C-alpha positions as CSV (number, residue, x, y, z in Angstrom):
1,M,0.0,0.0,0.0
2,R,1.2,3.3,-0.9
3,R,1.0,6.0,1.4
4,K,0.2,9.4,0.2
5,H,2.4,11.9,1.6
6,R,1.2,15.3,1.4
7,K,3.8,17.8,1.0
8,L,3.4,20.5,3.5
9,R,3.0,23.7,1.6
10,D,3.9,26.9,3.3
11,E,1.9,29.8,2.2
12,P,4.3,32.5,1.0
13,E,4.3,35.6,3.0
14,L,3.4,38.8,1.3
15,D,6.3,41.2,1.2
16,I,4.8,44.6,1.4
17,T,8.0,46.4,2.5
18,A,8.4,48.1,-0.9
19,F,4.8,49.3,-0.9
20,M,5.1,50.7,2.7
21,N,8.3,52.5,1.7
22,L,6.4,54.0,-1.2
23,M,3.6,55.2,1.0
24,I,6.0,56.7,3.5
25,V,7.5,58.8,0.8
26,L,4.3,59.5,-1.2
27,V,2.0,60.8,1.6
28,P,4.3,63.7,2.7
29,V,5.1,64.7,-0.8
30,L,1.4,64.9,-1.7
31,L,0.6,66.8,1.5
32,L,3.4,69.3,0.8
33,S,2.3,69.9,-2.7
34,M,-1.2,70.9,-1.7
35,V,-2.1,74.5,-2.4
36,F,-3.8,76.2,0.6
37,S,-6.0,79.1,-0.5
38,H,-6.3,82.2,1.6
39,T,-9.6,84.0,1.3
40,S,-10.2,87.5,2.7
41,I,-13.6,89.0,3.2
42,I,-14.2,92.7,3.0
43,E,-17.4,94.0,4.6
44,L,-19.2,96.3,2.2
45,N,-22.0,98.7,2.9
46,F,-24.5,99.5,0.2
47,P,-26.0,103.0,0.2
48,T,-29.6,103.1,1.6
49,G,-30.7,106.2,-0.1
50,E,-32.1,107.6,3.1
51,S,-30.9,110.9,4.3
52,S,-30.1,111.2,8.0
53,A,-30.1,114.2,10.3
54,P,-27.3,116.6,9.8
55,L,-24.2,115.5,11.6
56,L,-20.8,117.2,12.1
57,E,-19.4,119.1,9.2
58,D,-16.9,116.4,8.2
59,E,-19.4,113.6,8.5
60,S,-22.0,115.4,6.4
61,V,-19.7,115.4,3.4
62,Q,-19.8,112.1,1.5
63,L,-16.5,111.3,-0.1
64,Q,-16.7,109.6,-3.5
65,V,-14.1,107.9,-5.7
66,T,-15.3,107.3,-9.2
67,I,-13.5,104.7,-11.3
68,R,-13.5,105.6,-14.9
69,K,-11.6,103.8,-17.7
70,D,-8.8,106.4,-18.0
71,R,-8.8,108.0,-14.5
72,L,-9.9,108.0,-10.9
73,L,-12.0,110.9,-9.7
74,V,-12.2,112.0,-6.1
75,S,-15.0,114.3,-5.2
76,D,-17.4,115.1,-2.4
77,S,-21.2,114.6,-2.4
78,K,-21.8,118.4,-2.9
79,G,-20.3,118.2,-6.4
80,G,-16.9,119.5,-5.5
81,M,-14.0,118.0,-7.3
82,I,-11.2,117.2,-4.9
83,G,-8.8,115.7,-7.5
84,Q,-8.2,113.2,-10.2
85,V,-5.6,110.6,-10.9
86,E,-4.8,109.7,-14.5
87,A,-4.2,106.1,-15.5
88,I,-0.7,105.2,-16.4
89,A,-0.4,103.1,-19.6
90,G,-4.0,101.9,-19.2
91,V,-3.5,100.8,-15.5
92,Q,-5.1,102.8,-12.7
93,D,-2.5,104.7,-10.6
94,T,-3.5,103.4,-7.1
95,K,-0.4,104.9,-5.6
96,G,-1.4,108.3,-6.8
97,L,-4.9,107.8,-5.4
98,R,-3.5,106.7,-2.1
99,E,-1.4,109.9,-1.9
100,L,-4.4,112.1,-2.7
101,L,-6.5,110.3,-0.1
102,K,-3.8,110.8,2.5
103,K,-4.2,114.5,2.0
104,V,-8.0,114.2,2.3
105,K,-7.6,112.2,5.5
106,A,-5.4,114.9,6.9
107,R,-8.2,117.4,6.4
108,L,-10.9,115.0,7.6
109,P,-9.3,112.7,10.2
110,E,-12.6,111.4,11.7
111,K,-14.0,110.4,8.3
112,K,-14.1,106.6,7.8
113,D,-16.5,106.0,5.0
114,V,-16.2,106.4,1.2
115,V,-18.4,105.5,-1.8
116,L,-16.8,103.8,-4.8
117,L,-18.7,104.6,-8.0
118,V,-17.8,102.0,-10.5
119,E,-18.5,101.8,-14.3
120,S,-20.1,98.6,-15.4
121,D,-17.2,97.5,-17.6
122,T,-14.6,97.9,-14.8
123,E,-12.3,94.9,-14.3
124,Y,-12.6,93.0,-11.1
125,Q,-8.8,93.4,-10.3
126,T,-9.1,97.1,-10.8
127,L,-11.9,97.3,-8.3
128,V,-10.0,95.3,-5.7
129,S,-6.8,97.4,-6.2
130,V,-8.8,100.6,-5.7
131,M,-10.5,99.2,-2.7
132,D,-7.2,98.2,-1.2
133,A,-5.8,101.7,-1.9
134,V,-8.8,103.4,-0.3
135,R,-8.8,101.3,2.9
136,A,-5.2,101.7,4.1
137,F,-1.7,102.7,3.2
138,P,1.6,101.1,4.3
139,T,3.8,103.0,6.7
140,V,6.7,102.4,9.0
141,V,6.1,102.6,12.8
142,A,8.9,101.7,15.2
143,A,10.9,99.9,12.4
144,N,7.9,97.8,11.5
145,L,5.7,98.0,8.4
146,V,2.1,98.5,9.3
147,Y,-1.0,99.6,7.5
148,A,-2.5,102.9,8.6
149,E,-6.2,103.4,8.1
150,L,-7.6,105.7,5.5
151,F,-11.3,105.0,4.7
152,P,-12.1,101.4,5.8
153,D,-16.0,101.7,5.5
154,I,-16.5,101.2,1.7
155,S,-19.8,101.4,-0.1
156,I,-20.2,100.6,-3.8
157,G,-22.4,102.3,-6.3
158,D,-22.9,102.5,-10.0
159,A,-21.0,105.2,-11.7
160,S,-23.4,105.4,-14.7
161,S,-26.1,106.7,-12.4
162,A,-23.8,109.3,-10.9
163,P,-23.5,112.7,-12.6
164,P,-20.1,113.0,-14.4
165,A,-17.7,115.1,-12.3
166,T,-16.5,118.2,-14.0
167,T,-12.8,118.9,-13.9
168,T,-11.5,122.3,-13.2
169,E,-8.3,123.8,-14.6
170,G,-5.5,123.5,-12.2
171,G,-7.2,120.5,-10.4
172,A,-5.0,118.1,-8.6
173,G,-3.9,115.2,-10.7
């Protein structure tokens, strides 16, 4: 009689060392290559159209910055042109606007609000750049770069409904 010997078969072990090494390298590389987006939110106030009781002299004047294709116009609500800043090579001169608004802020230090009147075909990046220029300006305080406040309360309106500001000879620009 023949005996059947079964050969003992050992199950081969899975060698996952190479796979584990790959995961150890791949996971940190993927995490480091992620792009983290930073989103800033600016609170905007829309004009209500209601007139309030007369306030202090500097608060009764509504400061307006009108964004046109070729220039930025700074005026007050009473129709007075404060100044204009011409665009340079088709790009709005936000540095010039910031300098003009610093002079206005020196005259009206308690004023915090401004109305941006925007044409309908204004580019988004132009609007954001003007808003940044209107809100604050960089300055050095105690050897640190900080942003000093200009007019942080921004309202947005349509420039097409606003009357065109008239320029005067010898106006700032």
